[in-house]
C-alpha atoms as an extended CHARMM CRD file, in Angstrom:
* protein
*
       296  EXT
         1         1  SER       CA             -7.6570000000      168.7860000000      -35.5840000000  PROA      1               0.0000000000
         2         2  MET       CA             -5.2290000000      166.3020000000      -33.7000000000  PROA      2               0.0000000000
         3         3  VAL       CA             -3.9190000000      169.7580000000      -32.3210000000  PROA      3               0.0000000000
         4         4  ILE       CA             -7.3170000000      170.4440000000      -30.8610000000  PROA      4               0.0000000000
         5         5  SER       CA             -7.7590000000      166.7850000000      -29.7830000000  PROA      5               0.0000000000
         6         6  ARG       CA             -4.6180000000      166.9300000000      -28.1000000000  PROA      6               0.0000000000
         7         7  LYS       CA             -5.9900000000      169.9710000000      -26.1710000000  PROA      7               0.0000000000
         8         8  ILE       CA             -9.1140000000      168.4850000000      -25.5760000000  PROA      8               0.0000000000
         9         9  GLN       CA             -7.4930000000      165.3730000000      -24.1620000000  PROA      9               0.0000000000
        10        10  ILE       CA             -5.4200000000      168.1970000000      -21.3970000000  PROA      10              0.0000000000
        11        11  ARG       CA             -8.2580000000      170.1030000000      -20.3070000000  PROA      11              0.0000000000
        12        12  LEU       CA            -10.2340000000      166.9200000000      -19.9970000000  PROA      12              0.0000000000
        13        13  ASN       CA             -7.9110000000      165.6900000000      -17.8300000000  PROA      13              0.0000000000
        14        14  VAL       CA             -7.6880000000      168.7820000000      -15.6240000000  PROA      14              0.0000000000
        15        15  LEU       CA            -11.3110000000      168.2270000000      -15.9900000000  PROA      15              0.0000000000
        16        16  PHE       CA            -11.7380000000      164.2710000000      -14.4710000000  PROA      16              0.0000000000
        17        17  VAL       CA             -9.4480000000      165.4150000000      -11.8690000000  PROA      17              0.0000000000
        18        18  THR       CA            -11.2280000000      168.3600000000      -10.5140000000  PROA      18              0.0000000000
        19        19  ILE       CA            -13.9810000000      166.2060000000      -10.1340000000  PROA      19              0.0000000000
        20        20  ALA       CA            -12.3990000000      163.9610000000       -8.1790000000  PROA      20              0.0000000000
        21        21  ILE       CA            -11.1090000000      165.9860000000       -5.8400000000  PROA      21              0.0000000000
        22        22  LEU       CA            -14.4030000000      168.0470000000       -5.4350000000  PROA      22              0.0000000000
        23        23  SER       CA            -16.6370000000      164.6820000000       -5.0570000000  PROA      23              0.0000000000
        24        24  VAL       CA            -13.7960000000      163.9820000000       -2.0320000000  PROA      24              0.0000000000
        25        25  VAL       CA            -14.6300000000      166.8600000000       -0.4630000000  PROA      25              0.0000000000
        26        26  VAL       CA            -18.5030000000      166.7110000000       -0.9390000000  PROA      26              0.0000000000
        27        27  PHE       CA            -17.9460000000      163.1080000000        0.2560000000  PROA      27              0.0000000000
        28        28  SER       CA            -16.1680000000      163.5240000000        3.1200000000  PROA      28              0.0000000000
        29        29  MET       CA            -18.3140000000      166.8330000000        4.3040000000  PROA      29              0.0000000000
        30        30  PHE       CA            -21.2200000000      164.8890000000        3.4910000000  PROA      30              0.0000000000
        31        31  GLU       CA            -20.2520000000      161.8380000000        6.2510000000  PROA      31              0.0000000000
        32        32  LEU       CA            -18.9380000000      164.5400000000        8.9230000000  PROA      32              0.0000000000
        33        33  GLY       CA            -22.2560000000      166.2300000000        8.8350000000  PROA      33              0.0000000000
        34        34  TYR       CA            -21.1520000000      169.5270000000        7.3610000000  PROA      34              0.0000000000
        35        35  LEU       CA            -23.4330000000      169.5800000000        4.2670000000  PROA      35              0.0000000000
        36        36  ASP       CA            -25.4920000000      171.7300000000        5.9300000000  PROA      36              0.0000000000
        37        37  GLU       CA            -23.1170000000      174.4240000000        6.6570000000  PROA      37              0.0000000000
        38        38  LEU       CA            -21.2600000000      174.6270000000        3.2710000000  PROA      38              0.0000000000
        39        39  SER       CA            -24.9630000000      175.3510000000        1.5920000000  PROA      39              0.0000000000
        40        40  THR       CA            -24.9350000000      178.4070000000        4.1770000000  PROA      40              0.0000000000
        41        41  ILE       CA            -21.6310000000      179.2290000000        3.5440000000  PROA      41              0.0000000000
        42        42  LEU       CA            -22.1810000000      179.0680000000       -0.4690000000  PROA      42              0.0000000000
        43        43  ALA       CA            -25.5470000000      180.7740000000        0.3780000000  PROA      43              0.0000000000
        44        44  LYS       CA            -23.2010000000      183.6740000000        1.5080000000  PROA      44              0.0000000000
        45        45  ASP       CA            -23.5990000000      187.4700000000       -0.1420000000  PROA      45              0.0000000000
        46        46  ASN       CA            -26.1930000000      186.6170000000       -1.7980000000  PROA      46              0.0000000000
        47        47  TYR       CA            -25.7020000000      183.4550000000       -3.2770000000  PROA      47              0.0000000000
        48        48  ILE       CA            -22.1830000000      185.0290000000       -5.0870000000  PROA      48              0.0000000000
        49        49  PHE       CA            -20.7890000000      181.9290000000       -5.2450000000  PROA      49              0.0000000000
        50        50  TYR       CA            -23.3780000000      180.7700000000       -7.6870000000  PROA      50              0.0000000000
        51        51  TRP       CA            -23.2990000000      183.9020000000       -9.7380000000  PROA      51              0.0000000000
        52        52  MET       CA            -19.6080000000      183.4560000000      -10.2610000000  PROA      52              0.0000000000
        53        53  LEU       CA            -19.9790000000      179.9620000000      -11.1760000000  PROA      53              0.0000000000
        54        54  LEU       CA            -22.2310000000      180.8880000000      -13.9470000000  PROA      54              0.0000000000
        55        55  VAL       CA            -19.5570000000      183.7770000000      -14.8390000000  PROA      55              0.0000000000
        56        56  GLY       CA            -16.9910000000      181.1180000000      -14.9190000000  PROA      56              0.0000000000
        57        57  VAL       CA            -18.6670000000      179.1440000000      -17.4540000000  PROA      57              0.0000000000
        58        58  PHE       CA            -19.8360000000      182.2780000000      -19.6810000000  PROA      58              0.0000000000
        59        59  ALA       CA            -16.1680000000      183.5730000000      -19.6640000000  PROA      59              0.0000000000
        60        60  GLU       CA            -14.4350000000      180.3660000000      -20.6250000000  PROA      60              0.0000000000
        61        61  ILE       CA            -16.5810000000      179.6870000000      -23.3330000000  PROA      61              0.0000000000
        62        62  VAL       CA            -15.6590000000      183.3350000000      -24.9000000000  PROA      62              0.0000000000
        63        63  ALA       CA            -11.9040000000      182.8540000000      -23.8630000000  PROA      63              0.0000000000
        64        64  GLY       CA            -11.4680000000      179.6220000000      -25.6160000000  PROA      64              0.0000000000
        65        65  SER       CA            -13.8060000000      180.5680000000      -28.6570000000  PROA      65              0.0000000000
        66        66  MET       CA            -12.1570000000      184.2650000000      -29.2280000000  PROA      66              0.0000000000
        67        67  GLY       CA             -9.0370000000      183.3240000000      -27.8320000000  PROA      67              0.0000000000
        68        68  MET       CA             -8.7890000000      186.3350000000      -25.4640000000  PROA      68              0.0000000000
        69        69  GLY       CA            -11.5110000000      188.1500000000      -23.1830000000  PROA      69              0.0000000000
        70        70  TYR       CA            -11.5080000000      185.5770000000      -19.7460000000  PROA      70              0.0000000000
        71        71  GLY       CA            -10.1420000000      188.2550000000      -17.4730000000  PROA      71              0.0000000000
        72        72  VAL       CA            -12.0790000000      191.2140000000      -19.4150000000  PROA      72              0.0000000000
        73        73  ILE       CA            -15.3600000000      189.0210000000      -19.2860000000  PROA      73              0.0000000000
        74        74  CYS       CA            -14.8050000000      188.5800000000      -15.3520000000  PROA      74              0.0000000000
        75        75  THR       CA            -13.6430000000      192.1250000000      -14.9380000000  PROA      75              0.0000000000
        76        76  THR       CA            -16.5530000000      193.8530000000      -16.2010000000  PROA      76              0.0000000000
        77        77  THR       CA            -19.2610000000      191.4920000000      -14.1760000000  PROA      77              0.0000000000
        78        78  LEU       CA            -18.0950000000      191.6140000000      -11.2630000000  PROA      78              0.0000000000
        79        79  LEU       CA            -17.7450000000      195.5220000000      -11.5540000000  PROA      79              0.0000000000
        80        80  PHE       CA            -21.5240000000      195.4240000000      -12.7140000000  PROA      80              0.0000000000
        81        81  LEU       CA            -22.1280000000      193.1680000000       -9.3870000000  PROA      81              0.0000000000
        82        82  ASN       CA            -20.8440000000      196.2150000000       -7.4410000000  PROA      82              0.0000000000
        83        83  ILE       CA            -18.0600000000      193.8350000000       -6.2050000000  PROA      83              0.0000000000
        84        84  PRO       CA            -14.7480000000      196.0580000000       -5.3510000000  PROA      84              0.0000000000
        85        85  PRO       CA            -12.6750000000      197.1410000000       -7.7960000000  PROA      85              0.0000000000
        86        86  HSD       CA             -8.9900000000      195.2520000000       -5.8990000000  PROA      86              0.0000000000
        87        87  ILE       CA            -11.1730000000      192.1490000000       -4.6650000000  PROA      87              0.0000000000
        88        88  VAL       CA            -12.3830000000      191.8090000000       -8.7050000000  PROA      88              0.0000000000
        89        89  SER       CA             -8.5790000000      192.0100000000       -9.6370000000  PROA      89              0.0000000000
        90        90  ALA       CA             -7.4910000000      189.7500000000       -6.6900000000  PROA      90              0.0000000000
        91        91  SER       CA             -9.7000000000      186.8680000000       -7.0680000000  PROA      91              0.0000000000
        92        92  ILE       CA             -9.7390000000      186.5240000000      -11.0830000000  PROA      92              0.0000000000
        93        93  HSD       CA             -5.6660000000      186.3710000000      -10.8400000000  PROA      93              0.0000000000
        94        94  SER       CA             -6.7770000000      183.8480000000       -7.9240000000  PROA      94              0.0000000000
        95        95  ALA       CA             -9.0010000000      182.0000000000      -10.7730000000  PROA      95              0.0000000000
        96        96  GLU       CA             -7.0630000000      182.2660000000      -13.3890000000  PROA      96              0.0000000000
        97        97  SER       CA             -3.7840000000      181.1910000000      -11.8900000000  PROA      97              0.0000000000
        98        98  PHE       CA             -5.4800000000      177.0950000000      -12.4660000000  PROA      98              0.0000000000
        99        99  THR       CA             -6.5520000000      177.9920000000      -15.9330000000  PROA      99              0.0000000000
       100       100  THR       CA             -3.2730000000      179.9470000000      -17.5790000000  PROA      100             0.0000000000
       101       101  ALA       CA             -1.8450000000      176.6460000000      -15.8130000000  PROA      101             0.0000000000
       102       102  ALA       CA             -3.6090000000      174.1340000000      -17.6380000000  PROA      102             0.0000000000
       103       103  GLY       CA             -3.4550000000      176.1710000000      -20.9680000000  PROA      103             0.0000000000
       104       104  SER       CA              0.2170000000      176.8000000000      -20.6050000000  PROA      104             0.0000000000
       105       105  VAL       CA              0.8400000000      173.2630000000      -20.0880000000  PROA      105             0.0000000000
       106       106  SER       CA             -1.1460000000      172.2710000000      -23.3340000000  PROA      106             0.0000000000
       107       107  HSD       CA              0.7540000000      174.9470000000      -25.2960000000  PROA      107             0.0000000000
       108       108  ILE       CA              3.9000000000      173.8190000000      -24.0020000000  PROA      108             0.0000000000
       109       109  LYS       CA              3.5010000000      170.0530000000      -24.7980000000  PROA      109             0.0000000000
       110       110  LEU       CA              2.6110000000      171.5520000000      -28.2500000000  PROA      110             0.0000000000
       111       111  ARG       CA              5.5490000000      173.1860000000      -28.5570000000  PROA      111             0.0000000000
       112       112  ASN       CA              4.3860000000      176.6360000000      -29.4990000000  PROA      112             0.0000000000
       113       113  VAL       CA              6.3860000000      178.1880000000      -26.8050000000  PROA      113             0.0000000000
       114       114  SER       CA              9.3360000000      180.4010000000      -27.7010000000  PROA      114             0.0000000000
       115       115  LYS       CA             11.7390000000      180.5570000000      -24.5710000000  PROA      115             0.0000000000
       116       116  SER       CA             13.7160000000      183.9600000000      -25.7150000000  PROA      116             0.0000000000
       117       117  LEU       CA              9.9180000000      185.7790000000      -26.4810000000  PROA      117             0.0000000000
       118       118  VAL       CA              8.5080000000      184.3860000000      -22.9960000000  PROA      118             0.0000000000
       119       119  LYS       CA             11.3870000000      185.7720000000      -20.9580000000  PROA      119             0.0000000000
       120       120  LYS       CA             11.7280000000      188.7830000000      -22.7720000000  PROA      120             0.0000000000
       121       121  LEU       CA              8.0980000000      189.3750000000      -22.3340000000  PROA      121             0.0000000000
       122       122  ALA       CA              7.3430000000      187.7630000000      -18.6330000000  PROA      122             0.0000000000
       123       123  ILE       CA             10.1770000000      189.4790000000      -16.4200000000  PROA      123             0.0000000000
       124       124  PRO       CA              8.9550000000      193.6040000000      -17.4980000000  PROA      124             0.0000000000
       125       125  ALA       CA              5.1100000000      191.5240000000      -16.4800000000  PROA      125             0.0000000000
       126       126  VAL       CA              5.7490000000      190.5700000000      -13.2290000000  PROA      126             0.0000000000
       127       127  ILE       CA              7.4140000000      193.9210000000      -12.4460000000  PROA      127             0.0000000000
       128       128  GLY       CA              4.8350000000      195.5740000000      -13.7530000000  PROA      128             0.0000000000
       129       129  ALA       CA              1.8290000000      193.3840000000      -12.2260000000  PROA      129             0.0000000000
       130       130  ILE       CA              3.3710000000      194.1240000000       -8.4560000000  PROA      130             0.0000000000
       131       131  ILE       CA              3.0350000000      198.0690000000       -9.1990000000  PROA      131             0.0000000000
       132       132  GLY       CA             -0.6700000000      197.1680000000      -10.8380000000  PROA      132             0.0000000000
       133       133  ALA       CA             -1.7070000000      195.2050000000       -7.4690000000  PROA      133             0.0000000000
       134       134  LEU       CA              0.1220000000      197.5560000000       -5.1200000000  PROA      134             0.0000000000
       135       135  CYS       CA             -1.3970000000      200.7090000000       -7.3030000000  PROA      135             0.0000000000
       136       136  LEU       CA             -5.2440000000      199.0230000000       -7.0820000000  PROA      136             0.0000000000
       137       137  THR       CA             -4.8450000000      198.1820000000       -3.1790000000  PROA      137             0.0000000000
       138       138  TYR       CA             -3.9740000000      201.1880000000       -2.3930000000  PROA      138             0.0000000000
       139       139  PHE       CA             -6.1260000000      203.2190000000       -4.6610000000  PROA      139             0.0000000000
       140       140  GLY       CA             -9.1900000000      200.4340000000       -5.0120000000  PROA      140             0.0000000000
       141       141  GLU       CA             -9.7000000000      201.0130000000       -0.6430000000  PROA      141             0.0000000000
       142       142  TYR       CA             -9.6030000000      204.6760000000       -0.5770000000  PROA      142             0.0000000000
       143       143  TYR       CA            -10.3440000000      205.6650000000       -4.0510000000  PROA      143             0.0000000000
       144       144  ALA       CA            -12.8290000000      203.4410000000       -4.9350000000  PROA      144             0.0000000000
       145       145  LYS       CA            -15.1740000000      205.0020000000       -6.8750000000  PROA      145             0.0000000000
       146       146  VAL       CA            -12.6800000000      206.5850000000       -9.1300000000  PROA      146             0.0000000000
       147       147  THR       CA            -10.7450000000      203.4510000000       -9.9950000000  PROA      147             0.0000000000
       148       148  LYS       CA            -13.6470000000      201.8280000000      -10.5200000000  PROA      148             0.0000000000
       149       149  THR       CA            -14.5620000000      204.4610000000      -13.1270000000  PROA      149             0.0000000000
       150       150  ILE       CA            -11.2840000000      204.0430000000      -14.4350000000  PROA      150             0.0000000000
       151       151  ILE       CA            -11.4850000000      200.6900000000      -14.9150000000  PROA      151             0.0000000000
       152       152  ALA       CA            -15.1190000000      200.4950000000      -16.5010000000  PROA      152             0.0000000000
       153       153  PHE       CA            -13.8830000000      202.7060000000      -19.1550000000  PROA      153             0.0000000000
       154       154  TYR       CA            -10.9820000000      200.3630000000      -20.0560000000  PROA      154             0.0000000000
       155       155  THR       CA            -13.2430000000      198.2450000000      -20.1390000000  PROA      155             0.0000000000
       156       156  LEU       CA            -15.6510000000      200.1680000000      -22.5650000000  PROA      156             0.0000000000
       157       157  TYR       CA            -12.4820000000      200.5910000000      -24.5860000000  PROA      157             0.0000000000
       158       158  LEU       CA            -11.7110000000      196.6920000000      -24.8130000000  PROA      158             0.0000000000
       159       159  GLY       CA            -15.5930000000      195.5170000000      -25.6340000000  PROA      159             0.0000000000
       160       160  PHE       CA            -15.4390000000      198.4110000000      -28.4540000000  PROA      160             0.0000000000
       161       161  GLN       CA            -11.9450000000      196.4130000000      -29.5330000000  PROA      161             0.0000000000
       162       162  ILE       CA            -13.5970000000      192.9460000000      -29.8460000000  PROA      162             0.0000000000
       163       163  PHE       CA            -16.8150000000      194.4460000000      -31.3710000000  PROA      163             0.0000000000
       164       164  ARG       CA            -14.4360000000      195.7990000000      -33.7880000000  PROA      164             0.0000000000
       165       165  ASN       CA            -12.7250000000      192.2190000000      -34.5060000000  PROA      165             0.0000000000
       166       166  ALA       CA            -15.9620000000      191.2840000000      -35.7860000000  PROA      166             0.0000000000
       167       167  PHE       CA            -15.2420000000      193.8290000000      -39.1710000000  PROA      167             0.0000000000
       168       168  LYS       CA            -11.5580000000      192.9720000000      -39.6900000000  PROA      168             0.0000000000
       169       169  LYS       CA            -10.4810000000      192.1750000000      -42.8960000000  PROA      169             0.0000000000
       170       170  LYS       CA             -7.3920000000      189.6570000000      -43.3230000000  PROA      170             0.0000000000
       171       171  GLN       CA             -4.3680000000      192.1170000000      -43.1800000000  PROA      171             0.0000000000
       172       172  ASN       CA             -1.5380000000      192.0910000000      -45.1880000000  PROA      172             0.0000000000
       173       173  ARG       CA              1.3200000000      190.2090000000      -43.1790000000  PROA      173             0.0000000000
       174       174  ALA       CA              4.1700000000      191.5960000000      -45.0410000000  PROA      174             0.0000000000
       175       175  LEU       CA              3.9060000000      194.8990000000      -42.4000000000  PROA      175             0.0000000000
       176       176  LYS       CA              6.6540000000      193.4270000000      -39.8820000000  PROA      176             0.0000000000
       177       177  ARG       CA              7.1510000000      196.0510000000      -37.4130000000  PROA      177             0.0000000000
       178       178  LYS       CA              9.6900000000      196.1630000000      -34.5650000000  PROA      178             0.0000000000
       179       179  THR       CA              7.9040000000      195.7150000000      -31.0540000000  PROA      179             0.0000000000
       180       180  ASN       CA              9.3080000000      196.7310000000      -27.9810000000  PROA      180             0.0000000000
       181       181  LEU       CA              8.6730000000      193.5910000000      -25.7680000000  PROA      181             0.0000000000
       182       182  THR       CA              9.6410000000      194.9720000000      -23.0470000000  PROA      182             0.0000000000
       183       183  ARG       CA              7.1870000000      197.8020000000      -23.3540000000  PROA      183             0.0000000000
       184       184  LEU       CA              4.3890000000      195.3740000000      -24.0420000000  PROA      184             0.0000000000
       185       185  GLY       CA              4.9560000000      193.0120000000      -21.3180000000  PROA      185             0.0000000000
       186       186  LEU       CA              5.1060000000      196.0150000000      -18.3830000000  PROA      186             0.0000000000
       187       187  LEU       CA              2.4020000000      197.8320000000      -19.7570000000  PROA      187             0.0000000000
       188       188  GLY       CA              0.7470000000      194.6640000000      -20.2370000000  PROA      188             0.0000000000
       189       189  GLY       CA              1.9600000000      193.4350000000      -16.7740000000  PROA      189             0.0000000000
       190       190  PHE       CA              0.7300000000      196.7660000000      -15.0690000000  PROA      190             0.0000000000
       191       191  ILE       CA             -2.7160000000      196.7180000000      -16.9170000000  PROA      191             0.0000000000
       192       192  ASP       CA             -3.8500000000      193.1030000000      -16.5410000000  PROA      192             0.0000000000
       193       193  SER       CA             -3.1470000000      193.2210000000      -12.5080000000  PROA      193             0.0000000000
       194       194  PHE       CA             -4.6240000000      196.5410000000      -12.0230000000  PROA      194             0.0000000000
       195       195  ALA       CA             -7.6400000000      196.2960000000      -14.4770000000  PROA      195             0.0000000000
       196       196  GLY       CA             -8.1970000000      192.6520000000      -13.4510000000  PROA      196             0.0000000000
       197       197  GLY       CA             -7.7470000000      191.8910000000      -18.0450000000  PROA      197             0.0000000000
       198       198  GLY       CA             -6.4270000000      192.6810000000      -20.6600000000  PROA      198             0.0000000000
       199       199  TRP       CA             -3.6010000000      191.0650000000      -21.4130000000  PROA      199             0.0000000000
       200       200  GLY       CA             -4.4820000000      188.8260000000      -24.1160000000  PROA      200             0.0000000000
       201       201  PRO       CA             -6.0710000000      191.8970000000      -26.6950000000  PROA      201             0.0000000000
       202       202  LEU       CA             -3.0600000000      193.9570000000      -25.3010000000  PROA      202             0.0000000000
       203       203  VAL       CA              0.0200000000      191.2050000000      -26.0430000000  PROA      203             0.0000000000
       204       204  THR       CA             -1.1140000000      188.9720000000      -27.7780000000  PROA      204             0.0000000000
       205       205  GLY       CA             -2.9160000000      190.9660000000      -30.2530000000  PROA      205             0.0000000000
       206       206  THR       CA             -0.1350000000      193.4300000000      -30.7740000000  PROA      206             0.0000000000
       207       207  LEU       CA              2.0720000000      190.2430000000      -31.4010000000  PROA      207             0.0000000000
       208       208  ILE       CA             -0.3340000000      188.6650000000      -34.0750000000  PROA      208             0.0000000000
       209       209  LYS       CA             -0.7130000000      192.2510000000      -35.4890000000  PROA      209             0.0000000000
       210       210  ASN       CA              3.3130000000      192.5950000000      -35.7920000000  PROA      210             0.0000000000
       211       211  SER       CA              3.3820000000      189.4960000000      -37.9070000000  PROA      211             0.0000000000
       212       212  PHE       CA              4.6380000000      187.2100000000      -34.9020000000  PROA      212             0.0000000000
       213       213  THR       CA              3.6270000000      183.1870000000      -36.2190000000  PROA      213             0.0000000000
       214       214  PRO       CA              0.5450000000      183.2510000000      -34.3850000000  PROA      214             0.0000000000
       215       215  ARG       CA              0.7960000000      179.5340000000      -32.7590000000  PROA      215             0.0000000000
       216       216  PHE       CA              3.9630000000      180.9880000000      -31.3460000000  PROA      216             0.0000000000
       217       217  ALA       CA              2.5910000000      184.4190000000      -30.8450000000  PROA      217             0.0000000000
       218       218  VAL       CA             -0.1740000000      182.7920000000      -28.5850000000  PROA      218             0.0000000000
       219       219  GLY       CA              1.6830000000      180.1070000000      -26.5060000000  PROA      219             0.0000000000
       220       220  SER       CA              4.1730000000      181.9760000000      -25.2910000000  PROA      220             0.0000000000
       221       221  SER       CA              2.1290000000      184.9810000000      -24.3950000000  PROA      221             0.0000000000
       222       222  THR       CA              0.1020000000      182.6050000000      -22.3690000000  PROA      222             0.0000000000
       223       223  VAL       CA              2.8300000000      181.1350000000      -20.5610000000  PROA      223             0.0000000000
       224       224  ALA       CA              3.7400000000      184.3200000000      -19.8350000000  PROA      224             0.0000000000
       225       225  LYS       CA              0.3270000000      185.4600000000      -18.8200000000  PROA      225             0.0000000000
       226       226  PHE       CA              0.8080000000      182.8740000000      -16.1530000000  PROA      226             0.0000000000
       227       227  ILE       CA              3.8670000000      183.8760000000      -14.7600000000  PROA      227             0.0000000000
       228       228  LEU       CA              1.9350000000      187.2440000000      -14.5370000000  PROA      228             0.0000000000
       229       229  THR       CA             -1.2410000000      185.6120000000      -12.5500000000  PROA      229             0.0000000000
       230       230  ILE       CA              0.5770000000      184.0000000000       -9.9530000000  PROA      230             0.0000000000
       231       231  THR       CA              2.7810000000      187.1350000000       -9.4750000000  PROA      231             0.0000000000
       232       232  ALA       CA             -0.4810000000      189.1690000000       -8.9870000000  PROA      232             0.0000000000
       233       233  ALA       CA             -2.3840000000      186.6370000000       -6.7000000000  PROA      233             0.0000000000
       234       234  VAL       CA              0.6940000000      186.1030000000       -4.5340000000  PROA      234             0.0000000000
       235       235  THR       CA              0.8910000000      190.1390000000       -4.3080000000  PROA      235             0.0000000000
       236       236  PHE       CA             -2.7520000000      190.4430000000       -3.4160000000  PROA      236             0.0000000000
       237       237  PHE       CA             -2.7090000000      187.7450000000       -1.2810000000  PROA      237             0.0000000000
       238       238  PHE       CA             -0.0590000000      189.4940000000        0.8250000000  PROA      238             0.0000000000
       239       239  THR       CA             -1.8640000000      192.8770000000        0.7060000000  PROA      239             0.0000000000
       240       240  LEU       CA             -5.6970000000      191.6890000000        1.2320000000  PROA      240             0.0000000000
       241       241  GLY       CA             -5.1700000000      187.8790000000        2.3750000000  PROA      241             0.0000000000
       242       242  ILE       CA             -7.9850000000      185.3300000000        0.9420000000  PROA      242             0.0000000000
       243       243  GLN       CA            -11.5030000000      187.4260000000        1.9880000000  PROA      243             0.0000000000
       244       244  HSD       CA            -13.2920000000      186.5530000000       -0.7880000000  PROA      244             0.0000000000
       245       245  TRP       CA            -12.4960000000      182.7510000000       -1.5290000000  PROA      245             0.0000000000
       246       246  ASN       CA            -16.3890000000      181.9820000000       -2.8200000000  PROA      246             0.0000000000
       247       247  ILE       CA            -15.8200000000      184.5360000000       -5.7790000000  PROA      247             0.0000000000
       248       248  ILE       CA            -12.4800000000      182.6550000000       -6.4030000000  PROA      248             0.0000000000
       249       249  LEU       CA            -13.8630000000      179.1560000000       -6.2760000000  PROA      249             0.0000000000
       250       250  GLY       CA            -16.7760000000      179.8300000000       -7.7540000000  PROA      250             0.0000000000
       251       251  LEU       CA            -14.9720000000      181.5270000000      -11.1350000000  PROA      251             0.0000000000
       252       252  LEU       CA            -12.3710000000      178.5820000000      -10.9050000000  PROA      252             0.0000000000
       253       253  ILE       CA            -14.9820000000      175.8440000000      -11.1120000000  PROA      253             0.0000000000
       254       254  GLY       CA            -16.5940000000      177.2860000000      -13.4590000000  PROA      254             0.0000000000
       255       255  GLY       CA            -14.1770000000      177.8990000000      -15.9020000000  PROA      255             0.0000000000
       256       256  ILE       CA            -12.7270000000      174.4080000000      -15.0930000000  PROA      256             0.0000000000
       257       257  LEU       CA            -15.9090000000      172.4860000000      -15.8220000000  PROA      257             0.0000000000
       258       258  THR       CA            -16.3220000000      174.6740000000      -19.1120000000  PROA      258             0.0000000000
       259       259  ALA       CA            -12.7140000000      174.4690000000      -20.7330000000  PROA      259             0.0000000000
       260       260  PRO       CA            -12.8130000000      170.6070000000      -22.2420000000  PROA      260             0.0000000000
       261       261  PHE       CA            -16.1930000000      172.0800000000      -23.8640000000  PROA      261             0.0000000000
       262       262  SER       CA            -15.0590000000      175.4590000000      -25.3400000000  PROA      262             0.0000000000
       263       263  ALA       CA            -11.9410000000      173.7160000000      -27.1800000000  PROA      263             0.0000000000
       264       264  MET       CA            -14.7800000000      171.7720000000      -28.7460000000  PROA      264             0.0000000000
       265       265  LEU       CA            -17.0560000000      174.3250000000      -29.0330000000  PROA      265             0.0000000000
       266       266  THR       CA            -14.6600000000      176.6650000000      -30.9730000000  PROA      266             0.0000000000
       267       267  ALA       CA            -15.3280000000      175.1760000000      -34.7170000000  PROA      267             0.0000000000
       268       268  LYS       CA            -19.1430000000      175.2040000000      -34.0460000000  PROA      268             0.0000000000
       269       269  LEU       CA            -19.3970000000      178.9250000000      -32.6330000000  PROA      269             0.0000000000
       270       270  PRO       CA            -20.0060000000      181.6540000000      -35.3350000000  PROA      270             0.0000000000
       271       271  VAL       CA            -17.0130000000      183.6610000000      -34.3650000000  PROA      271             0.0000000000
       272       272  LYS       CA            -18.2620000000      186.7150000000      -35.7840000000  PROA      272             0.0000000000
       273       273  ASN       CA            -21.6940000000      186.9920000000      -34.4110000000  PROA      273             0.0000000000
       274       274  MET       CA            -19.9250000000      185.9170000000      -30.4540000000  PROA      274             0.0000000000
       275       275  PHE       CA            -17.2040000000      188.9420000000      -31.4460000000  PROA      275             0.0000000000
       276       276  LEU       CA            -20.4060000000      191.3530000000      -31.6820000000  PROA      276             0.0000000000
       277       277  ILE       CA            -22.4370000000      190.0730000000      -28.6420000000  PROA      277             0.0000000000
       278       278  ILE       CA            -19.4130000000      190.0500000000      -26.2920000000  PROA      278             0.0000000000
       279       279  GLY       CA            -18.1500000000      193.3370000000      -27.9780000000  PROA      279             0.0000000000
       280       280  ALA       CA            -21.7880000000      194.8390000000      -27.3740000000  PROA      280             0.0000000000
       281       281  LEU       CA            -22.3380000000      193.2540000000      -23.8360000000  PROA      281             0.0000000000
       282       282  VAL       CA            -19.2990000000      194.4470000000      -22.0560000000  PROA      282             0.0000000000
       283       283  MET       CA            -19.7280000000      197.5530000000      -23.8520000000  PROA      283             0.0000000000
       284       284  VAL       CA            -23.2450000000      197.9770000000      -21.9260000000  PROA      284             0.0000000000
       285       285  MET       CA            -22.5100000000      196.3640000000      -19.0060000000  PROA      285             0.0000000000
       286       286  SER       CA            -19.1630000000      199.0210000000      -18.8700000000  PROA      286             0.0000000000
       287       287  CYS       CA            -21.5280000000      201.8660000000      -19.2070000000  PROA      287             0.0000000000
       288       288  ILE       CA            -23.4790000000      201.0110000000      -16.4530000000  PROA      288             0.0000000000
       289       289  THR       CA            -21.0660000000      200.7430000000      -14.5350000000  PROA      289             0.0000000000
       290       290  ILE       CA            -19.6580000000      204.1480000000      -15.2540000000  PROA      290             0.0000000000
       291       291  TYR       CA            -23.0830000000      206.0340000000      -14.6420000000  PROA      291             0.0000000000
       292       292  LYS       CA            -23.7250000000      204.3330000000      -11.2250000000  PROA      292             0.0000000000
       293       293  SER       CA            -20.0190000000      204.6120000000      -10.0210000000  PROA      293             0.0000000000
       294       294  VAL       CA            -20.1450000000      208.5660000000      -11.5510000000  PROA      294             0.0000000000
       295       295  PHE       CA            -23.8540000000      209.5150000000      -10.2840000000  PROA      295             0.0000000000
       296       296  ASN       CA            -24.7700000000      206.9780000000       -7.1860000000  PROA      296             0.0000000000
């Protein structure tokens, strides 16, 4: 509980700073008479900002309680809302730069991070992320339909994995398997930046399965994920520019507002049912996206 309360404290500090900055921004816009313009901008694209705010809140609650799934939930929902794949991934990684930074700081403070594990994962992850972002920018622009279908099949598979988690028995910890960290990092980085998410289930999941101490597995892969996220965001920035900041801002504010509370909720939420519901939801939304991109 000591650990949880420190985590909550760090997240509350981030929340207070965010609220302070937002208040100053909104107040100064009010003083300068820009509030009407602000509400017009936020109403753009069928009020997408407000929808993204909801997605950010929802994804953060899920990620907080299951320890993964932020990118998967956001990707699935954004594709479902017909946003082009390259914009989906670029927005998620821009927003996640901040949320994974906060997570990394708290893991470092709690001493959950193994430097050598981070190094072994992060270097190949960065290479994977750059390749993934460049491929997605190219294919997402020219072969949007195919790309969207591939990513939706991937989120369908992840939804199935999440669903299956509900029925997992505790496994024998004696099976320590040799993990090829370079390959894992490279693949994780590529998939995460190409598909908008998937680092948590793939990398953290594999590390824990192969008997790495869970707190080091989660802490180190969070820090590696932060490095990967910044890399993907910067790569997308150079290839796409920022043309979808209302999506980024919605996801970001939604995530930050919820983060401190998702840590408190973790103890209270029925995790087994969460896995079932979220898994089913991701699968249904992915199927609809596949259907729409194949038959429309």
